[in-house]
N, C-alpha and C positions, 0 to 999 in steps of 0.2 A: 746703213744708218742704224742706230740703236735706239730703242724706244722703251718707255716704261709702260707696264700693263695698265690699261684703262680700268680694269676691274680691281686689281689689288696693289698696283704701284710697283711691283717687282720688275727688275731689269729683265727685258725680254731678249731672247736669242733668235737668230735667223734660223728658220726651219728649212731644212733641205728635204723637200719631198715634191710630189707633183703639184702641190698647192703652195705657191710661193708666198712668203710673208714671214712674220715673226710668231713665236710661240712662247707663252709664259711657262717657265719651268715649275712654278708653284701651283697655279690654278688651271693651267691648260688653255687659257684664252688665246685665240689666234686672231691676227689681223694682218692687213696688207696696206695700212694707211701710209707707211713710209715709202711705198712704191709709187705713190702719186695718183694716177687716174684710174686705178683698178683695172688696167689693161696691160697686156704684154704684147710687145711688137716682135713679130717673127723675124728670124734672120733674113728670110727672103725679102720681107718688106723693107728692112734696113738697107739691103743691097739695092733695091729699086730706088730708094731715096737718093742714092749716089748720082742718079741721072735726072733728078728733079731740078728743073731750072731755078727754083727758089733758092737752092743751095749752091748754085754756081758762084764761084768767088767774085766774079765781076758784078753779078746782081747783088750779092751781099754788100760789097763795097759801096755800090751806088745807093743802096737803101740807107746806109749809115750817113753818107754824104747828104742825102735828102733830109734826114732827120736832124742833122746838124744845122741846116739852113733855117729850120723852123724856130730854133731857140733864140 
């Protein structure tokens, strides 16, 4: 995602460093607002989610069917 700087309005660029986010090329302001929750999910945690029953295709399908009945 591309953002404008909250400080000066300049188009920000993604910063590639050990601190994820965007950096303003004009004033140096940095943020990670476009990353969402200010958290990073590790690769190991993403792999673990593959076995989470909440993401099982059958469970997902049934949750949509339940939500459709309520409308």
